[in-house]
C-alpha positions in Angstrom: 0.0 0.0 0.0 1.1 3.6 -0.5 1.9 6.0 2.1 -1.2 8.0 1.2 -3.3 4.9 2.0 -1.5 4.5 5.4 -2.2 8.2 6.2 -5.8 7.6 5.3 -5.9 4.5 7.5 -4.3 6.6 10.4 -7.0 9.3 9.9 -9.8 6.7 9.8 -8.4 5.1 12.9 -8.5 8.2 15.0 -12.0 9.1 13.6 -13.6 5.9 14.8 -11.3 5.4 17.8 -10.9 1.5 17.5 -8.7 -0.8 15.5 -11.7 -3.2 15.0 -14.2 -0.6 13.6 -11.5 1.1 11.5 -10.5 -2.2 9.9 -14.2 -3.0 9.2 -14.5 0.4 7.5 -11.4 0.0 5.6 -12.1 -3.6 4.5 -9.1 -5.2 6.0 -8.2 -7.3 9.0 -7.3 -5.8 12.4 -3.8 -7.3 12.1 -3.3 -5.7 8.6 -4.4 -2.3 9.8 -2.1 -2.5 12.8 0.8 -3.4 10.5 0.0 -0.4 8.1 0.2 1.9 11.1 3.5 0.4 12.3 4.9 0.8 8.8 3.8 4.4 8.7 5.5 5.1 12.0 8.7 3.3 10.8 8.7 5.3 7.6 8.3 8.6 9.5 10.8 7.6 12.2 8.3 8.6 14.9 5.7 7.0 17.2 2.2 8.3 16.4 0.1 6.4 18.9 0.0 5.2 22.5 -1.7 1.9 22.4 -3.5 0.4 25.5 -6.1 -2.3 25.7 -8.8 0.3 26.4 -8.0 3.4 24.3 -5.8 5.1 21.7 -4.0 8.3 22.4 -1.9 10.5 20.2 1.7 11.3 20.8 2.8 14.9 20.0 4.0 13.7 16.5 0.6 12.0 16.0 -1.3 15.1 17.0 0.7 17.2 14.6 0.2 14.7 11.8 -3.5 14.1 12.2 -4.9 17.3 10.7 -2.6 16.9 7.7 -3.7 13.3 7.2 -7.3 14.3 7.5 -6.8 17.1 4.9 -5.1 14.7 2.5 -7.8 12.1 2.9 -10.5 14.6 2.2 -8.7 15.9 -0.8 -8.3 12.5 -2.2 -12.0 11.8 -1.7 -12.9 15.0 -3.6 -10.7 14.0 -6.4 -12.2 10.6 -6.6 -15.7 12.3 -6.6 -14.7 14.6 -9.3 -13.3 11.8 -11.6 -16.6 9.8 -11.0 -18.7 12.8 -12.1 -16.6 13.2 -15.2 -16.7 9.5 -15.9 -20.6 9.5 -15.7 -21.1 12.8 -17.4 -22.7 12.6 -20.9 -20.7 15.8 -22.0 -17.4 16.8 -23.3 -15.2 16.0 -26.2 -14.7 12.6 -28.0 -11.9 12.3 -30.4 -12.3 9.6 -33.1 -10.1 8.7 -36.1 -11.7 6.9 -39.0 -10.8 5.9 -42.7 -11.9 8.6 -45.0 -14.7 6.8 -47.0 -15.9 5.1 -44.0 -16.3 8.3 -42.0 -18.3 9.9 -44.9 -20.9 7.2 -44.5 -22.0 8.0 -41.0 -21.2 11.7 -40.7 -24.7 12.8 -41.4 -26.0 10.3 -38.7 -23.5 11.8 -36.2 -24.5 15.4 -37.1 -28.1 15.0 -37.2 -29.1 12.0 -35.0 -26.4 11.5 -32.4 -26.0 15.3 -31.8 -29.7 15.5 -31.1 -29.6 12.7 -28.6 -26.4 14.0 -26.9 -26.1 17.7 -27.4 -23.5 18.3 -24.8 -21.1 15.9 -26.5 -18.6 17.4 -29.0 -17.1 15.0 -31.6 -13.7 15.6 -33.2 -13.9 13.4 -36.3 -10.6 12.9 -38.0 -10.9 11.4 -41.5 -7.6 9.8 -42.3 -6.2 6.5 -43.8 -3.0 7.0 -41.7 -2.5 4.7 -38.8 -2.7 6.7 -35.6 -1.3 6.0 -32.2 -4.5 6.5 -30.1 -2.6 6.6 -26.8 0.2 9.0 -27.9 -2.1 11.2 -29.9 -4.9 11.4 -27.5 -7.7 9.6 -29.5 -10.7 8.1 -27.6 -11.8 5.8 -30.4 -10.8 4.6 -33.9 -12.3 2.4 -36.6 -9.8 0.0 -38.2 -9.8 -2.8 -40.6 -7.6 -5.6 -39.4 -5.7 -5.4 -36.1 -2.1 -4.8 -35.1 -0.9 -6.4 -31.9 -1.0 -3.7 -29.2 -1.9 -4.6 -25.6 -2.7 -1.0 -24.9 -5.8 -1.2 -27.0 -9.2 -2.9 -26.8 -11.0 -3.9 -30.1 -14.6 -4.7 -30.6 -15.9 -6.3 -33.8 -17.9 -3.6 -35.8 -18.8 -5.3 -39.1 -17.3 -7.4 -41.9 -16.4 -5.2 -44.9 -17.2 -7.0 -48.2 -16.5 -5.6 -51.6 -19.5 -5.7 -53.9 -19.4 -5.6 -57.7 -21.7 -3.0 -59.0 -22.5 -0.8 -62.1 -25.2 1.7 -63.0 -28.2 0.7 -65.1 -27.0 3.0 -67.9 -23.7 1.2 -68.1 -25.4 -2.2 -68.2 -27.7 -1.1 -70.9 -24.8 -0.2 -73.1 -22.5 -3.0 -72.3 -24.6 -5.8 -70.9 -24.4 -7.6 -67.5 -21.6 -10.0 -66.8 -22.9 -13.5 -66.0 -19.7 -14.9 -64.8 -16.6 -13.4 -63.1 -14.6 -14.2 -66.3 -16.9 -11.9 -68.3 -15.4 -8.9 -66.4 -12.2 -9.2 -68.5 -14.2 -7.7 -71.5 -15.8 -4.9 -69.5 -14.6 -1.4 -68.5 -13.6 -1.6 -64.9 -13.0 1.1 -62.3 -9.8 0.3 -60.6 -8.3 0.8 -57.1 -4.9 2.4 -57.4 -4.1 1.3 -53.8 -3.0 -1.9 -55.4 0.2 -1.9 -57.3 0.5 -3.5 -60.7 -2.2 -5.1 -62.8 -5.4 -5.5 -60.8 -6.9 -8.9 -60.3 -10.4 -9.5 -58.8 -11.0 -12.7 -57.0 -14.4 -14.5 -56.7 -15.3 -17.8 -55.1 -18.4 -19.9 -55.1 -18.4 -23.2 -53.2 -15.1 -24.6 -54.0 -14.5 -22.7 -57.1 -12.1 -19.8 -57.2 -11.9 -17.3 -60.1 -9.2 -14.9 -60.7 -10.0 -12.2 -63.2 -7.6 -9.7 -64.7 -9.4 -6.4 -65.0 -8.6 -3.1 -66.9 -10.1 0.2 -67.3 -9.2 3.9 -68.0 -9.8 5.1 -64.4 -8.0 4.3 -61.2 -8.4 6.0 -57.8 -7.4 5.2 -54.1 -10.6 6.9 -53.0 -13.7 4.7 -52.8 -16.1 7.7 -53.0 -14.6 8.8 -56.3 -14.9 5.3 -57.7 -18.6 5.2 -56.6 -19.3 8.6 -58.3 -17.7 7.2 -61.5 -19.8 4.1 -61.3 -23.0 6.1 -60.8 -22.1 8.2 -63.9 -22.0 5.0 -65.9 -18.2 4.9 -66.5 -17.7 1.3 -65.7 -18.0 -1.6 -63.2 -16.6 -1.0 -59.7 -15.8 -3.2 -56.6 -16.9 -1.0 -53.6 -17.3 -1.7 -49.9 -20.7 -2.7 -48.8 -21.0 0.2 -46.4 -20.9 2.7 -49.2 -23.8 1.2 -51.1 -26.9 0.8 -49.0 -28.8 3.7 -50.4 -27.7 3.1 -54.1 -28.6 -0.4 -54.1 -31.9 0.2 -52.4 -33.0 2.9 -54.9 -31.7 1.1 -57.9 -29.0 3.7 -59.0 -26.5 0.9 -58.8 -27.0 -2.8 -59.5 -25.2 -5.5 -57.4 -23.6 -7.9 -60.0 -22.4 -11.5 -59.5 -24.3 -11.8 -56.3 -23.9 -15.6 -56.2 -20.2 -15.2 -55.8 -18.4 -14.2 -52.6 -15.7 -11.6 -52.5 -13.0 -10.7 -50.0 -14.4 -10.0 -46.5 -12.3 -7.9 -44.1 -13.3 -7.6 -40.4 -13.6 -4.0 -39.1 -13.1 -3.2 -35.5 -14.0 -0.3 -33.2 -10.9 0.4 -31.1 -10.1 2.3 -28.0 -7.2 2.6 -25.5 -7.5 0.3 -22.6 -9.2 1.6 -19.5 -10.9 0.1 -16.6 -14.1 1.9 -17.6 -14.8 4.2 -20.5 -16.1 7.7 -19.8 -19.8 7.8 -20.4 -19.4 10.2 -23.4 -17.1 7.8 -25.1 -19.3 4.7 -24.3 -22.4 6.3 -25.7 -20.7 7.1 -29.0 -19.2 3.6 -29.1 -22.7 2.1 -28.5 -24.2 4.3 -31.1 -21.7 3.3 -33.8 -22.1 -0.4 -33.0 -25.9 -0.1 -33.4 -25.6 2.0 -36.6 -23.4 -0.5 -38.4 -25.7 -3.4 -37.2 -28.7 -1.6 -38.7 -26.8 -1.0 -41.9 -25.8 -4.7 -42.1 -29.4 -5.7 -41.7 -30.6 -3.3 -44.4 -28.0 -4.8 -46.8 -29.1 -8.3 -45.9 -32.7 -7.3 -46.9 -31.9 -6.2 -50.4 
């Protein structure tokens, strides 16, 4: 135990006037309490108490120390109460870092829905594809695809990101709809420049794996730009499912090759390890988990 704890035990002992009652209040045995007082006296190099079978009395050193011990104990209690209020307060700033295209999908929900529910919470939303050190840079939450080993962080599964193959009705009217993955080799495809070299799209169905070399006049590392190009009828794109709920529902994009599975990547909600999240951080984490679960169900219903 720390010297602060021993001073608090000393103050409690003098407040209740008995080792037995003080031990009960402190949640320890009478022998443990006696040892703590003895260690405190040894550390200070002074006797603080005269002990008899009937009563406790202070030495001069104990009488001088008692007001200071009581003041320190009261100050520590006020500090704990302040931290408890902050932990339970649904107010303050929450900093979250999110990949660019992913953050764009739920920004409106945060701005309109979450802010209405929790008007005292201020969200600092950083849209960045750069890996951030949450602890060193002071972020409360992050959304990440895949995980890096870091025992300072806690990760909660958020959703599984699957790339869907899609095109606009206008493109399909001009070029026809691919019936098999291999048909994509003759189509105009919108490429992801994140991948180096020729792009290959993989599909699997049951035990069958198809590797298709695709080409096209446009490549970008930004999913939102690829989606805009697909909506304009510029070609066939592979886009993450979280970007397509509205477009698939209203028919502005058509989901192609639905019988084939594409790569699925787990996405996690991550926060620095703490014994308990502040309330403002917890409610945002719960909101995002519910929002992505609702989005997943909406996609399953299409």
